[in-house]
C-alpha positions as CSV (number, residue, x, y, z in Angstrom):
1,M,-29.8,4.9,5.4
2,L,-26.4,6.5,5.7
3,T,-25.4,7.9,9.1
4,L,-23.5,11.1,9.7
5,R,-20.4,9.0,10.2
6,D,-20.8,7.3,6.8
7,A,-21.4,10.6,5.1
8,L,-18.3,12.1,6.7
9,M,-16.2,9.1,5.8
10,L,-17.3,9.4,2.1
11,A,-16.7,13.1,2.0
12,V,-13.2,12.8,3.4
13,S,-12.3,9.8,1.2
14,F,-13.5,11.3,-2.1
15,S,-12.2,14.7,-1.4
16,S,-8.7,13.3,-0.6
17,I,-8.9,11.3,-3.9
18,L,-9.6,14.5,-5.8
19,A,-7.0,16.4,-4.0
20,G,-4.4,13.7,-4.8
21,I,-5.3,13.9,-8.5
22,F,-5.5,17.6,-8.9
23,L,-3.0,18.8,-6.2
24,P,-0.3,16.2,-6.8
25,E,2.7,18.5,-5.8
26,T,1.2,19.0,-2.3
27,A,-0.3,15.5,-1.9
28,S,3.0,13.9,-2.9
29,L,4.2,14.7,0.6
30,F,2.1,11.8,1.8
31,Q,3.4,9.2,-0.6
32,P,5.7,7.4,2.0
33,Y,2.9,6.9,4.5
34,P,0.1,4.6,3.2
35,I,1.8,1.5,4.6
36,Y,1.8,3.1,8.1
37,C,-1.8,4.2,7.8
38,M,-2.7,0.5,7.0
39,M,-1.0,-0.5,10.2
40,A,-2.7,2.2,12.2
41,L,-6.1,1.0,10.9
42,I,-5.5,-2.6,11.9
43,F,-4.0,-1.6,15.3
44,F,-7.1,0.4,16.3
45,S,-9.4,-2.4,15.0
46,F,-7.5,-5.0,17.1
47,L,-7.9,-2.9,20.2
48,S,-11.6,-3.6,20.1
49,V,-11.5,-7.4,20.0
50,R,-9.6,-10.0,21.9
51,Q,-7.2,-12.3,20.2
52,K,-8.8,-15.2,22.1
53,A,-12.2,-14.3,20.4
54,I,-10.6,-14.6,16.9
55,L,-9.0,-18.0,17.7
56,A,-12.2,-19.2,19.2
57,T,-14.1,-18.3,16.0
58,V,-11.6,-19.9,13.8
59,K,-11.7,-23.1,15.9
60,A,-15.5,-23.2,16.2
61,S,-16.2,-22.4,12.6
62,L,-13.1,-23.8,10.8
63,P,-15.3,-25.5,8.0
64,S,-17.1,-22.2,7.3
65,V,-14.0,-20.1,7.3
66,C,-12.3,-22.5,4.9
67,Y,-15.4,-22.4,2.7
68,Y,-15.4,-18.6,2.6
69,L,-11.6,-18.5,2.0
70,S,-11.9,-21.0,-0.8
71,I,-14.4,-18.7,-2.5
72,K,-12.6,-15.5,-1.7
73,L,-9.1,-16.6,-2.8
74,I,-9.6,-19.4,-5.4
75,L,-13.1,-19.8,-6.9
76,L,-14.1,-16.3,-7.3
77,P,-10.8,-15.0,-8.7
78,A,-10.7,-17.9,-11.2
79,A,-14.3,-17.3,-12.4
80,I,-13.7,-13.5,-12.8
81,F,-10.5,-14.1,-14.7
82,V,-12.3,-16.5,-17.2
83,F,-15.1,-13.9,-17.6
84,F,-12.7,-11.1,-18.4
85,Q,-10.7,-13.3,-20.7
86,Y,-13.7,-13.4,-23.0
87,T,-15.0,-9.9,-22.5
88,F,-12.1,-7.5,-21.6
89,P,-8.9,-9.5,-22.0
90,D,-6.6,-6.6,-21.5
91,Y,-7.9,-6.2,-18.1
92,A,-8.1,-9.8,-17.1
93,L,-4.9,-9.8,-15.1
94,A,-5.9,-6.7,-13.3
95,A,-9.3,-8.3,-12.3
96,L,-7.5,-11.4,-11.2
97,L,-5.1,-9.6,-9.0
98,L,-7.8,-7.5,-7.3
99,S,-10.2,-10.4,-6.8
100,G,-7.5,-12.8,-5.5
101,V,-5.8,-10.4,-3.0
102,S,-6.5,-10.8,0.8
103,T,-9.2,-9.1,2.7
104,G,-8.2,-5.5,3.4
105,V,-7.0,-4.3,6.9
106,A,-9.7,-1.6,6.8
107,S,-12.4,-4.3,6.9
108,P,-12.9,-4.3,10.7
109,F,-13.6,-0.6,10.5
110,F,-16.4,-1.1,8.0
111,A,-17.7,-4.1,10.1
112,G,-17.9,-1.9,13.1
113,L,-20.0,0.7,11.1
114,V,-22.7,-1.9,10.2
115,E,-22.5,-4.1,13.2
116,A,-21.1,-7.1,11.5
117,D,-19.5,-10.3,13.1
118,M,-16.3,-8.9,14.3
119,P,-14.4,-12.2,15.3
120,L,-15.3,-13.6,11.9
121,M,-14.1,-10.4,10.2
122,F,-10.7,-10.6,11.9
123,S,-10.5,-14.3,11.1
124,M,-10.8,-13.5,7.4
125,V,-8.3,-10.7,7.6
126,V,-5.7,-12.7,9.3
127,T,-6.1,-16.1,7.5
128,S,-6.4,-14.5,4.1
129,S,-3.3,-12.5,4.7
130,I,-1.4,-15.7,5.7
131,L,-2.5,-17.6,2.5
132,V,-2.5,-15.0,-0.2
133,P,1.4,-15.1,-0.7
134,F,0.8,-18.7,-1.8
135,T,-2.5,-18.6,-3.6
136,L,-2.3,-15.4,-5.6
137,P,1.1,-16.1,-7.4
138,A,-0.2,-19.6,-8.1
139,L,-3.4,-18.3,-9.7
140,V,-1.4,-15.9,-11.9
141,K,0.9,-18.6,-13.0
142,V,-1.8,-21.1,-13.8
143,L,-4.5,-18.9,-15.2
144,A,-2.5,-16.1,-16.9
145,A,0.5,-18.3,-17.7
146,R,2.8,-15.7,-16.2
147,N,5.1,-16.0,-13.2
148,M,4.7,-13.3,-10.7
149,E,8.4,-12.5,-10.1
150,I,7.7,-11.5,-6.5
151,S,9.8,-12.7,-3.7
152,L,7.6,-14.8,-1.5
153,L,9.6,-13.7,1.5
154,A,9.3,-10.0,0.7
155,M,5.5,-10.4,0.3
156,M,5.2,-12.3,3.5
157,R,7.3,-9.8,5.3
158,L,5.0,-7.0,4.0
159,L,1.9,-8.7,5.3
160,C,3.4,-9.6,8.5
161,L,4.4,-5.9,9.0
162,V,0.9,-4.7,8.1
163,V,-1.2,-7.3,10.0
164,F,0.8,-9.0,12.8
165,V,2.9,-6.3,14.1
166,P,-0.2,-4.1,14.9
167,L,-1.9,-7.3,16.2
168,F,1.1,-7.9,18.7
169,L,1.2,-4.3,19.8
170,A,-2.6,-4.2,20.4
171,E,-2.6,-7.4,22.4
172,A,0.5,-6.2,24.5
173,L,-1.2,-2.9,25.2
174,K,-4.4,-4.6,26.2
175,R,-2.6,-6.8,28.7
176,V,-0.3,-4.0,30.1
177,A,-2.7,-1.1,30.2
178,P,-6.3,-2.4,29.5
179,A,-7.9,0.9,30.6
180,F,-5.8,3.0,28.4
181,A,-6.3,0.6,25.5
182,E,-10.0,0.9,25.9
183,K,-9.9,4.6,26.1
184,L,-7.6,4.7,23.0
185,S,-9.8,2.4,21.0
186,R,-12.6,5.1,21.2
187,G,-10.5,7.3,18.9
188,Q,-10.7,4.7,16.1
189,Y,-13.0,6.7,13.9
190,P,-11.0,9.9,13.7
191,V,-7.8,8.0,13.2
192,S,-9.4,5.9,10.5
193,L,-10.6,9.1,8.7
194,V,-7.0,10.6,8.9
195,S,-5.5,7.3,7.7
196,F,-7.9,7.1,4.7
197,A,-7.2,10.7,3.7
198,I,-3.4,10.3,3.9
199,T,-3.5,7.0,2.0
200,N,-5.6,8.4,-0.9
201,L,-3.4,11.6,-1.1
202,G,-0.2,9.4,-1.2
203,V,-1.6,6.9,-3.8
204,F,-3.5,9.2,-6.2
205,S,-0.7,11.8,-6.4
206,Q,1.5,9.1,-7.8
207,Y,-0.9,8.6,-10.8
208,S,-2.1,12.1,-11.1
209,G,-0.6,12.8,-14.5
210,F,-1.8,9.5,-16.1
211,L,-5.4,9.8,-14.6
212,R,-5.8,13.3,-15.9
213,E,-4.2,12.7,-19.3
214,E,-6.1,9.4,-20.0
215,P,-9.8,10.0,-19.2
216,F,-11.0,7.1,-21.2
217,A,-8.6,4.7,-19.3
218,L,-9.9,6.3,-16.1
219,A,-13.5,5.8,-17.0
220,L,-12.9,2.2,-18.1
221,A,-11.0,1.4,-14.9
222,L,-13.8,2.9,-12.7
223,G,-16.4,0.8,-14.6
224,I,-14.4,-2.3,-14.1
225,S,-13.9,-1.5,-10.4
226,V,-17.5,-0.8,-9.7
227,G,-18.5,-3.9,-11.6
228,L,-16.1,-6.1,-9.6
229,A,-17.4,-4.5,-6.3
230,G,-20.9,-5.5,-7.4
231,V,-19.8,-9.0,-8.1
232,F,-18.1,-9.3,-4.7
233,F,-21.2,-8.0,-2.9
234,V,-23.5,-10.5,-4.6
235,A,-21.0,-13.3,-4.1
236,G,-21.0,-12.6,-0.3
237,I,-24.7,-12.8,-0.2
238,L,-25.0,-16.0,-2.2
239,S,-22.4,-17.7,-0.1
240,T,-24.2,-16.9,3.2
241,L,-27.8,-17.1,2.3
242,K,-28.9,-19.1,5.4
243,K,-26.5,-17.3,7.8
244,P,-27.3,-14.6,10.4
245,L,-27.2,-11.0,9.1
246,A,-24.0,-10.2,11.0
247,C,-22.2,-13.1,9.4
248,Q,-23.5,-12.1,6.0
249,L,-22.3,-8.6,6.4
250,S,-18.7,-9.8,7.5
251,V,-18.5,-12.0,4.5
252,I,-19.7,-9.4,2.1
253,I,-17.1,-7.0,3.5
254,S,-14.3,-9.6,3.4
255,F,-15.0,-10.1,-0.3
256,G,-15.4,-6.4,-1.1
257,I,-13.0,-4.5,1.1
258,L,-9.7,-5.6,-0.5
259,N,-6.0,-4.9,0.1
260,N,-6.0,-3.0,-3.1
261,I,-3.1,-0.9,-2.0
262,L,-1.0,-4.1,-1.8
263,V,-2.0,-4.9,-5.3
264,L,-1.1,-1.4,-6.4
265,V,2.4,-1.7,-4.7
266,F,3.6,-4.9,-6.5
267,S,1.6,-4.5,-9.7
268,A,3.3,-1.1,-10.3
269,Q,6.6,-2.8,-10.0
270,F,6.0,-6.0,-12.1
271,F,3.2,-5.3,-14.6
272,G,2.0,-2.5,-16.9
273,H,-0.1,0.6,-16.2
274,R,-3.6,-1.1,-16.3
275,E,-3.1,-3.2,-13.2
276,P,-2.0,-0.5,-10.8
277,T,-4.6,2.0,-12.3
278,V,-7.5,-0.4,-11.6
279,A,-6.1,-1.2,-8.1
280,A,-5.9,2.5,-7.4
281,I,-9.4,3.3,-8.8
282,Y,-10.9,0.6,-6.7
283,T,-10.6,2.8,-3.9
284,I,-13.9,4.6,-5.1
285,P,-16.1,1.6,-4.8
286,F,-14.0,0.5,-1.7
287,F,-15.4,3.4,0.2
288,G,-18.8,3.5,-1.7
289,L,-19.6,-0.1,-0.5
290,I,-20.9,1.4,2.7
291,V,-24.1,2.5,0.8
292,P,-25.2,-0.9,-0.4
293,L,-24.1,-2.4,3.0
294,R,-26.5,0.0,4.8
295,L,-29.3,-0.6,2.4
296,Y,-28.9,-4.4,2.6
297,R,-28.8,-4.2,6.4
298,K,-32.0,-2.1,6.5
299,W,-33.8,-4.4,4.1
300,K,-32.8,-7.6,5.9
301,S,-33.7,-6.0,9.3
302,S,-37.1,-4.8,8.0
303,R,-37.9,-8.4,6.8
304,A,-36.9,-10.0,10.1
């Protein structure tokens, strides 16, 4: 079942979401900082694993990584878009953007909580971040018949800032001061909680007015987000049926813990209100995913 750390993470996450919605004036102070919180999350995660381990994982299991990436970035988003086209067409683009974005930088934090395969987890974060500037705009153009008017260079610059700058800094610190890096890595959990809280305060304060004035739109976005999270969870299990539990958990997390803040940033600029609203509300199942992850791990362990 849930540990004390899980419960504390959920309490901090959901209370900061509510504070962002109902105390927007105060919470708006944190609006400039979500991007830096994402960088802090990935920095502390990279402190706990060697770059060589990530490269070795990619090299040793390249076919498997490519298989998971093809499902994560192409097959699953396309299937979800087609389903929404026939059921909730107004939200088809929002579902496509969420399902087609890269694995979230907070994924290693969740992987550490449930003892998932960390090198595989980092492989999915890094490789999906490299590929998504090419795959997601192409999916939008082909499936939604719309050009995503986003600078490829700007998107790549954002991803490099969020993923590769922390990676470089973490590797440099581990080489220059390995003892200090190890000591610093022990503070990952409190830093992650603070980062989650600041991100939620900054994001939800921006949409406070809309979320309070449109309860039906909020409920519909929440239902769609929870449904998508369930699909991601099941897809992760089905694509790893014969794999070890640690691998299964990593793939489930890589499918379900998304860069929804990245979707929010560019959908708010280039699309209507539905897309950024769904991306913001996905934060709720984003953190809630720890519950089915714990239950699945307990069930698989008991069977073994």
